[in-house]
C-alpha positions as CSV (number, residue, x, y, z in Angstrom):
1,M,0.0,0.2,0.2
2,I,1.3,3.5,-0.7
3,S,1.1,5.8,1.6
4,E,-0.1,9.5,0.1
5,Q,1.7,12.7,0.9
6,P,-0.4,15.4,2.6
7,P,-1.7,17.6,0.3
8,V,0.7,21.2,-0.2
9,E,-1.4,24.3,2.4
10,Y,-0.7,27.6,1.5
11,H,-1.1,30.2,4.8
12,V,-0.6,34.2,5.0
13,A,-0.4,35.6,8.7
14,R,0.9,38.3,10.7
15,A,3.9,36.5,12.6
16,A,1.7,37.2,16.0
17,E,-0.9,35.1,14.7
18,M,1.4,32.3,13.7
19,D,2.2,29.0,15.8
20,P,5.4,29.4,17.1
21,V,6.5,26.0,15.9
22,T,5.6,27.0,12.2
23,L,7.0,30.5,12.8
24,Y,10.0,29.0,14.1
25,R,10.2,26.4,10.8
26,V,9.5,29.4,8.8
27,L,12.2,31.7,10.1
28,K,14.9,28.4,9.9
29,I,13.9,27.5,6.1
30,R,15.3,31.6,6.0
31,V,18.4,30.7,7.9
32,D,19.2,27.4,6.4
33,V,19.0,29.4,2.5
34,F,20.2,32.8,3.0
35,V,23.0,32.0,5.6
36,V,24.2,28.7,5.3
37,E,23.5,27.6,1.8
38,Q,24.2,31.5,0.4
39,T,26.3,31.8,2.9
40,A,25.1,35.7,3.3
41,L,26.0,36.7,7.0
42,F,23.5,39.5,7.6
43,A,20.5,40.1,10.4
44,D,17.7,38.1,8.9
45,L,15.7,38.6,12.3
46,D,15.7,42.9,11.6
47,G,12.6,43.3,13.4
48,R,10.3,44.0,10.0
49,D,8.5,40.7,10.6
50,I,6.2,41.8,13.5
51,E,5.2,45.2,12.3
52,D,1.5,45.4,11.7
53,G,1.7,45.8,8.1
54,T,3.9,42.5,7.5
55,L,2.6,38.7,6.3
56,I,4.1,35.6,6.3
57,A,3.0,33.4,3.7
58,W,4.5,30.0,3.7
59,A,3.4,26.4,1.7
60,Q,3.2,24.0,4.5
61,E,2.9,19.6,3.7
62,G,1.7,18.2,7.1
63,D,3.9,19.7,9.8
64,E,6.8,20.6,7.0
65,V,7.0,24.3,5.8
66,L,8.3,23.5,2.5
67,A,8.6,27.6,1.4
68,T,7.8,31.2,2.6
69,I,7.8,34.5,2.0
70,R,7.4,37.6,3.2
71,I,5.4,40.6,2.6
72,L,5.6,44.5,3.7
73,T,3.4,46.9,3.4
74,E,4.7,50.1,3.1
75,A,2.8,53.9,3.0
76,E,3.1,53.9,-0.9
77,H,3.6,50.2,-1.9
78,S,4.0,46.7,-0.9
79,E,7.0,45.1,-1.0
80,I,7.9,41.5,-1.5
81,G,11.1,39.6,0.3
82,R,13.0,36.8,1.8
83,V,11.6,34.3,-0.9
84,A,13.1,30.9,0.2
85,T,12.9,27.3,-0.4
86,A,13.7,24.1,1.5
87,F,16.7,22.7,-0.3
88,T,14.8,19.0,-0.7
89,A,11.5,20.9,-1.9
90,R,12.7,23.2,-4.7
91,G,11.4,21.9,-8.2
92,R,7.8,21.8,-7.2
93,G,6.5,25.4,-8.0
94,L,5.9,26.2,-4.2
95,A,7.8,29.4,-4.3
96,A,5.6,30.4,-7.5
97,E,2.5,29.9,-6.1
98,L,3.6,31.8,-2.9
99,I,4.1,34.7,-5.2
100,R,1.1,34.2,-7.7
101,R,-1.0,34.3,-5.0
102,A,0.4,37.8,-3.4
103,V,0.5,39.3,-6.9
104,A,-3.7,38.3,-6.8
105,D,-3.8,39.9,-3.5
106,H,-1.8,42.6,-3.2
107,G,-1.6,43.4,-7.0
108,H,-3.9,46.8,-7.0
109,R,-0.6,48.2,-5.4
110,E,2.9,48.9,-6.9
111,L,4.9,45.8,-5.7
112,R,8.6,46.1,-5.5
113,M,11.5,43.9,-4.4
114,G,15.3,43.4,-4.7
115,A,16.2,40.2,-6.1
116,Q,18.9,38.4,-6.8
117,K,19.7,39.4,-10.8
118,R,20.2,35.8,-12.0
119,L,16.0,35.4,-10.9
120,A,15.5,38.1,-12.9
121,D,13.6,36.5,-15.7
122,W,12.1,33.6,-13.0
123,Y,10.2,37.1,-11.3
124,G,9.6,38.9,-14.6
125,R,6.9,36.1,-14.9
126,F,4.9,37.7,-12.5
127,G,5.2,40.8,-13.9
128,F,8.1,42.3,-12.5
129,E,10.6,44.4,-14.6
130,I,14.1,45.8,-13.5
131,S,13.4,49.2,-12.1
132,G,17.4,50.5,-11.4
133,P,20.7,49.4,-11.9
134,D,22.6,46.2,-10.3
135,Y,23.9,46.3,-6.9
136,V,25.5,44.1,-4.4
137,E,23.8,43.3,-1.2
138,D,25.8,40.2,0.6
139,D,28.1,39.6,-2.2
140,I,25.2,38.9,-4.1
141,V,24.4,40.5,-7.0
142,H,20.5,42.4,-6.8
143,V,18.5,44.2,-9.0
144,P,15.4,46.2,-8.1
145,M,12.0,45.1,-9.2
146,T,9.0,46.5,-9.6
147,R,5.5,45.5,-10.3
148,V,3.1,48.5,-11.8
149,A,-0.5,48.0,-10.0
150,T,-3.2,47.0,-11.3
151,P,-6.9,47.9,-11.1
152,S,-9.1,45.7,-8.7
153,D,-12.0,44.1,-9.8
């Protein structure tokens, strides 16, 4: 008998609304990807996760968090960042689904991000365009990207 994988579930919440174990798992993925894998020594816990307008979105299968993004709400725009997928879950389209959902929910506002340059074409699939010159952050070349607001239906 073949055991079935639990379905992937997608969630969005403020950090204060999240179960502490789930929040830990989200933050662990970010550390695993950015600090360990990419050797980017930076303060991932920058205080922005607990701001009132910040949302954390994640893909979960059973108890395992597989991918995550963070959505910041600024006065004139929203900003997507901290896009990370667990190494073992890559290639399943989980981050893409999180981005699609963020665009669907927040696309009525201008969306911005600082993307790793090697991923600019990937983000372009969701309507983001390079909006400024390259810059280096944590020894990785990035580009600012913007997605213009689309009217709500």
